[in-house]
C-alpha positions in Angstrom: 122.7 78.8 123.3 119.5 79.8 125.1 119.9 80.4 128.8 116.8 82.6 129.8 114.1 80.3 131.2 111.4 82.5 129.6 113.0 82.3 126.2 113.5 78.6 126.7 109.8 78.1 127.4 108.8 80.1 124.3 111.3 78.2 122.2 109.8 74.8 123.2 106.4 76.0 121.8 107.7 76.7 118.2 107.2 73.8 115.9 109.3 73.3 112.8 107.4 72.4 109.6 109.6 71.3 106.7 108.7 72.2 103.1 106.0 74.8 103.9 104.9 76.9 102.2 107.1 75.4 99.5 109.9 72.7 99.2 113.1 73.7 100.9 111.5 76.1 103.5 111.6 75.2 107.2 108.5 77.1 108.5 108.5 78.2 112.2 105.0 77.5 113.4 103.8 79.6 116.3 100.4 77.9 116.7 101.7 75.7 119.6 102.8 78.8 121.5 99.3 80.3 120.9 97.6 77.1 122.2 99.5 77.1 125.5 98.1 79.8 127.8 101.4 80.1 129.8 103.6 80.6 126.7 101.1 82.9 125.0 100.8 85.1 128.1 104.6 85.1 128.6 105.1 86.2 124.9 102.7 89.1 125.3 104.3 90.1 128.7 107.8 89.9 127.3 106.9 92.1 124.3 105.1 94.6 126.4 107.9 94.8 128.9 110.6 95.4 126.2 108.4 97.9 124.2 107.3 100.0 127.2 110.7 101.9 127.4 110.2 103.2 123.9 107.2 105.1 125.2 104.8 104.6 122.2 101.4 106.3 122.1 99.8 103.6 120.0 100.5 100.0 118.9 100.3 99.0 115.3 99.7 95.4 114.4 100.3 93.8 111.0 97.7 91.4 109.4 97.1 88.8 110.4 99.2 87.1 113.0 100.6 90.4 114.2 97.1 91.2 115.5 97.3 88.3 117.9 100.2 89.8 119.7 99.7 93.6 119.1 96.2 93.9 120.5 97.0 92.4 124.0 100.3 94.2 124.1 98.4 97.4 123.5 96.0 96.6 126.2 98.7 95.7 128.7 100.4 99.1 128.0 97.1 101.0 128.3 97.3 102.0 124.6 95.2 101.9 121.5 95.6 99.3 118.7 95.7 100.1 115.0 95.4 97.4 112.4 97.4 97.4 109.2 95.5 95.3 106.7 95.7 93.6 103.3 93.8 95.5 100.6 90.0 95.7 100.6 89.6 95.0 104.3 89.3 98.5 105.8 86.0 100.4 105.4 87.3 104.0 105.6 89.6 106.0 103.4 93.0 104.3 103.3 96.7 104.9 102.6 98.3 102.1 100.6 101.9 100.8 100.5 103.4 98.0 98.4 106.4 96.0 99.5 108.6 93.0 98.6 108.6 89.8 100.7 110.4 86.5 100.8 108.0 84.8 98.3 106.9 87.7 96.1 105.3 91.1 96.9 102.4 92.5 98.9 100.3 95.5 99.6 99.2 96.9 103.0 96.7 99.5 104.0 95.9 101.7 107.0 93.0 104.1 107.6 94.2 107.6 106.6 93.7 109.1 110.0 94.8 106.1 112.2 98.2 107.3 113.4 98.6 110.9 112.5 101.2 112.4 114.8 101.4 109.2 116.9 104.6 107.5 118.3 104.1 104.0 117.1 105.7 100.5 117.7 104.8 98.0 114.9 104.3 94.4 115.9 104.2 91.3 113.8 104.7 87.6 114.7 107.9 87.0 112.6 110.7 89.1 111.1 111.9 87.4 107.9 113.2 89.6 105.1 111.7 92.8 106.7 109.6 93.8 103.7 106.3 93.6 105.5 107.5 95.6 108.6 109.3 98.2 106.4 106.1 98.6 104.4 104.0 99.1 107.6 106.5 101.6 108.8 106.3 103.6 105.5 102.5 103.6 105.9 102.7 105.1 109.3 105.4 107.6 108.3 103.1 108.8 105.4 100.7 110.0 108.1 103.4 111.8 110.1 103.7 109.1 112.7 107.1 108.5 114.3 108.1 104.9 114.2 109.9 104.1 117.4 110.7 100.4 116.8 109.4 97.0 116.0 108.4 93.9 118.1 108.4 90.3 116.9 108.0 87.0 118.6 110.6 85.4 116.5 113.2 86.5 114.0 114.8 84.5 111.1 118.1 86.2 111.4 119.7 84.4 108.5 117.3 86.4 106.1 118.8 89.8 107.3 115.4 91.3 108.0 116.8 94.0 110.2 118.5 95.7 107.1 115.3 97.3 105.7 114.2 98.5 109.1 117.1 100.9 109.4 118.3 102.0 112.8 115.0 101.5 114.6 115.1 99.3 117.7 114.0 95.8 117.0 112.7 93.5 119.7 112.7 89.8 119.0 111.9 87.3 121.7 113.4 84.4 119.8 116.0 84.3 117.0 116.8 81.5 114.5 
């Protein structure tokens, strides 16, 4: 049961969409949260407040919805922001990592010099099976970055997405 007023406010702005992206899936839609200035601001504030004690030197955001939260969290913490993108979107030399996700597989890329020696926190909108976040972590580690933890607006805990992320701290504002 939710008892934190901030969490209750955020939860009221998550919309359930049945049978998306395929039959039998109950999609958790964050767009109502994004459209409400108070809820969006609160989600960014809550993520930043919980990430700050990890003492990152840079924030990494995963394409595409992770960018929406990672960039303002980075700004709020006075840090830089590094995008992890889908193939073909970054103009400079890249490091690539493939991963499994709940509906198939995917590939992520990061500039080869983006996080060398940095202490990173990786942010995305949703933690589902953990494949995307784990792939982003491997990308950062390939460059010698230390992955301090992960931040998510919501977590689908029944999919056990924490398992592929190992012992890293995982910050989830909402859990379903």
